[in-house]
N, C-alpha and C positions, 0 to 999 in steps of 0.2 A: 504494500500500500504506500501511497505517497506520504511524505512527512506532514503535509497539510492539505486540507480540502477547502474548496470555496464554501461548501455547506455540508453539514451532516444532518440528515433527517432521521429522527428516532421514531420508528413505528411505521409499518407498511400496511396501513389501512387506506381508505379512500383519500383522506387528506394528505397523508405522507407520500403516497405514490403519486398523486397529482402534482405535488410540489417537486418531487424528484424528477418526474417526467418533464415538467416545464423547465427546470434548471438544466437538465441534460440537453434538451432541445436548444437552449440558449448557449450551449457550449461550456457550461460551468462544470467544474470537477466536483461531483456530488456523491456522497455515500449515503445509502439507505439501509438502516439497521432494523432488523426484525427479530423479535425474541422467539417467535414460533419456529417450527420446523420449516415452514414455508409461509408466504403471505396468504392470509385467509384461514390458516389453521387454528387461530385463536380469535378470529373476528366473527362477530355475530350481529345481524340486524334482521328485521322482519323479512327483508328480501326484495324491496322495491327500489329500482334504480331509475333516476330521472334523466331522460334523454338530453335535454337542453344543456345542462351543466356539464355532463360528460362529453358531449359533442364539442363544446368549446375547447376541450383539451385534446381529444382524439376524434377528428371529424369522421363521420360514417362508421363509428366504432361498432354499431350493431350488426354490420355485415360480416364481422369476423369474431366478435367477442362471444364468449359462452353464455349468452342470455338464455333464459328459459322460455318465457312467453311475453309478447307485447300485450299490455293490459287494454282491453276494450270496454270493460265495465268495472265501476267502483261502487260497491254496496256498503251501506251503513245500517247496522242492525241494532235497534234499541230493544234490549232483552229484559224480560222478567223471567221468573222461574219456569213458566210453561208457555210463554208467548214471545212474540217479537213483532215490532213495527219496523219495516224495512224501507229505506229510501235508496235509490240508486240512480246512476247515470250510465248509460251505455251508448257509445257513439262510434259509428263506423269510420269516422275520420281518424279515430285512434287505431283502426286496423290497417291504415295505409302508412307507408313511409312518409316522413321520418319517424312516425309513432310519437307517443307521449311519454310513456314509461314502460318498464319491463320488470318482470320478476327475475331474480338472479339467486344463485347459491354462492355465497361469499368464498367458500373454499375453492371453487372453480374460477370465479371472476377475478378475485384479487391476484391469483397467480398469473392470469393472463395480463392484467393491468400492470403488474410489476415487471413482467417480461417486456412489455412495451416501453416502460421507463428504462430498462436496461438497453434496449435497442437505441434509445436516444442518448445513451452514454452514461447513465447512472450505474454505480457499483452497488450491487445488492449483497448484503451479508446476513444470512439467517442464523437462527439459534444463538443469538448474542444478546445478552442483557446489558443495558446501559445502567450502571450503578449510580452515577452522579454526573453533574456538570462540572467542568473545570472552570473555576472563576479566578481571574487575576486582575487586580486593580479595579474591581467592581464590574468587570466585563466577562461574559461567558466566552471562552476561547477553545472549548472542546468538550469531550466527554471521556469518562472512565468506564470501561466495560469489564465483563467477567472473564475476558480472554487473557492469556499471558501477554505481557507487554501491551495491555489493553488501553493505553491512553492515546486518544486520537484528537487531532487539532483541526480547527476550521475557523473561517472568518465569522460564520453564522451557524448556530445550532437551531434546528426547527423541532419543536416538541409536538409530536403527533402520537403520544403514548397513551391516549385514551382518557376516559373519564377518571376523575380524581388523580390526575397526573402527579406522580410522586416527585418527578423532576421539577415541575413548576412549583409544587408545594415547597420543595427544598430551597428554591430561590426566593421564597416569600411571596409568590404571585397569588396564592390563595391559601386559605385555611382548610381544615378538614371539612368537607361538605356535609351538611346536615342530612338526616334521613328523609326530610321533605324536599330535598333538592336532587335526589337520585332515585331512579326507579330500577327495579330488578325485573328483567324480562327473561322468561324461559320459553324455549321453542323446541318443537319436535319436527323432524322430517319424516313424513309418512309415505311409503311406497304405494302407488296405485296406478293401474293401467291408464295410459293416456286417453284412450277412448272412453273409459268410464268417467274420467275427470271431465271431459268435454260434454258428455251426456248430462252429468249431474249439475254442472254449472251453466248449461245451456250455451255452449260455445261451439263455434266452428273450429275446424282443424287448425291447431297452432295458436289460437287465441287464448288470452288469459283473463282472469277475474280476481279482484281482491275484495275481501269482506272485512270491514272493521266492526268490532263488537263492543258495545257499550252497555253499562248497567249491570245486569246479573252475571255477565261474563267475568267480572271482577268482584262479585258479591257486594257491589255498591261502593267498593274502594276506588279512589281516583286512579284511573288507568284505563287501558283498553286491551281487548283481545284481537286476534287477527287470524284470518285463514286465506292463504294465497295459493294460487295454482302454478305449479312448475310443469315441466314437460311430462314427467311420469312420477312426480311426487307432489305432495302438498306440504306447505309450511304452515304449521298451526302454533300459536303461542299466545302468551298473555304477559302484560307488564303492568306493574303497579308501583306506586311510591313505596319506598322502604318503610316510611313512617306508618303507612296504612297496614302493611303486613305485620309490623310490630304491634300496632294498636289492637288489631283484630286477632293476633296470635294465629295467623294462617301461614303455613309453609308453602313456598312457591310450587312444589310439585303437586301439592293438594289442589291448588288453584288450577293447575294445568289439567289434572284429571277431571276436575269439575267441569271445565270447558269442554273437554273431549266427550263427556257423557251427557252434556246438556241436550235436551230433546230438540232444540233448534239447530244444533251442530252435528249431532250423532249421525244423521242420515248422509251428510256430506262425506264423512270419513269411514263409513261402514266398510269393513273388509280391508282397510288399509293396514300396512305392516310398518311398525316403527323401525326406522333406520338409524336415527341419530337424535340425541338429546343435547341441548345447548342452553347455557345460561350466561347472562351478560348484564353488567350495570350500564344504565343509560342516563346521561345528564338531563335533568328535567327542570332545573332552576331557571334556565333562560337568561334573559337580559340582566336581571338583578343579581344573578349568581356568577356572571362572567368574571373570570380572573383577569389579572393584568396580562395582556397578550403581547406586549412589546417590552424588551429590555435591551441593554447594551449587548449586542452579539447574539440575541436570542428572540425567537418568535414562537407563539403558541397557536396551534391550528386544530380544527376538528373538534372531537369530543373533549379533548383536553381544554378547549376554550369554551365549553358548555354550549356549543353551536347546534342546538336541536330545537326545532319548532314543535313543541308538544301538542299544540292544538291541531295542526295539520299532519302530524306524524312524519315530519321531514327531518332528515339528518344527513344522509349521504350526499345530497345535493349541496347542502351548506358546507360540509366537510371538503368536498372537492373544490368548491369555489374558494374557500379559505386557503387551501393549498396552492391553488393557482395564483391568488393575490400575493401570498407570501413569496412565491418564486419571483414574481414580477418586481416586488420590492427589493429582494436580494440582488437581482440583476442590476437594478438602478443604483443600489448602494455600492455595488462592486465598481461600477463605472465612475462613481464619485470617490471611491476609496473611503467611505464613511459608514462604519458599522456601529456607530453609537446609537443610543436609544432614540435620540432626535433624528438620526440618519435613517432609522428603520421605522419611524412612526408613520410613514406613509401607508404601511400595511394596516394599521388600526383605522386610519382615515378611509382607506379604500373599503375595508371590511364593513365599517359602520355605514358607509354611504351606499353599499350594495343592497340587494334584496335581503341578504343575510341579516345585516344590522337593522334594516328597516322592519323586517318581520319580527325579529326578536323584541324590538322596542314596542311594536304594535301590541304584542301579547304579553308584555312584561309583567302584568299582574294576574294573568289568567290562571296559571297553575296554583298560585297561592289562594286565589279566590275559590276555585272549585274544591281545593283541599279543605279550606276552612268551612265551606258550606256543602256537606256531602249529600244534602237532600236532592240535589239535581239528579243524582244517580240512584240513590236508594229509595226515594219517594216519588219523584216526578215522572221518571220513566215507567215504573209500575202503574202510576195513576193514568198516564197516557195510554198504556196498553189496555188497561181495564176499560177506559172510555171507548177505545176502538172496538173492543169485543162487544160492549153493550150496544153500540150503534150498528154494528154489522150482524148481530144475531137477530134473526127473524123469529119472533116469539109471540106475535099478535099485538104487542104494545106499539102505540104510534111513535113516530120519530120525535114528536114534541114531548111525549111522556118520557122517552129515553133521555132527551136533552135535559129535562127537569131533574131526572134522577141523577145524572152525571153531575149537574150543578150542585145538587144537595150533597152528594157523596164527597165533594171537595171539602165541605165543612162550613162552619159559620163564616160570617162576613170577614172576621179577623183573619181566618185562614186564606180566604180569597185574596185579601190585600197583601198577605205575606207572599203568596205565589207571584202576584203582579210585581211586587217589590223585587223579588229574586230575579224575575225575568229581566227587569230593567237593569239590575246590577250586572247580570250576565252580559247583556248587550253592551254595557259600558266597557267591560274589560276585553271584549273581542271586536268591537266596531272599528 
């Protein structure tokens, strides 16, 4: 290895690989370090990849990348114990190139993406743990690894080491994240014949569908479940705030089994065979939990920077964009020969000026609000489903009688005002 790199990127997830790819393409001498056996071996996400942000890095990537299915329908299921009200959008424009988004399996996709970064000139080193950053005169100048003679030097170190980044924490960029700022997601990959998948989800050959699960999927705890179609497998999972799991004394695998056996979900996965079980922490604190992302000789990207839009379930697109912006900043800093905090601050400005920063700011109070007021999930969704059942059940009662009964069931005037107040509050935090 050379004595010094232009940049060292710690972590070969979407953010880290995107950064290494762009740096390599610009001719920089960049090292990409991954602690796993290969990129993707320790990386977990629900499995949706957004085309626009990936295409800004690798044009026409979908023609060669190991994608599973282009998504043509997105469903949202509001669940009670024995019912669900479902909203969806299905558009044939999403079935045409360049598509909108895709399902992917990270173990396959990340390896391909990392190989593309290597093609651009990045040096990939797997099975290597970065123990700490090397700091001299208040500036990060490299990293220490668990390999013999494991000190490596660089003009800039990019921290893409995931949620609760120990390296960023050691630099004082953030404190230990609270349980209400981090979610634990568990996921299973279920083997199922591709034709059965297409029949059950009403899809034409090669098309995909995503289903987001709210309410009883998490037993009323703030979080969501999901069911995504791959080529010949299904990705099913559930993620909730750690604080909710602790408060309700629920184990993650118990919640997963509850979702799999739920009467609204069971028919979709009947006959499927479990292939893989995964668990992963996800940053949920958003804008108000963002750590410092720029220091002298160091940048923070992806999950390590809390870049997840919990409302829209977006993370990989934000991660890749942050990696690209970090690379652009490093290239500009190299031209000026200025790797000070001020010299790298353009990254923070670009990040907060992009859709990443704008969306995080827009929903800055959403997670805290819905965690503080759990009635949106454990009371209002069951109430909505019960009202739908009453209105759609034909039992001889007039529709006016049914409407009056639904209105009475809500409760006294005080309860109705409380619901109205809660709806206004919810609108304010997401508008």
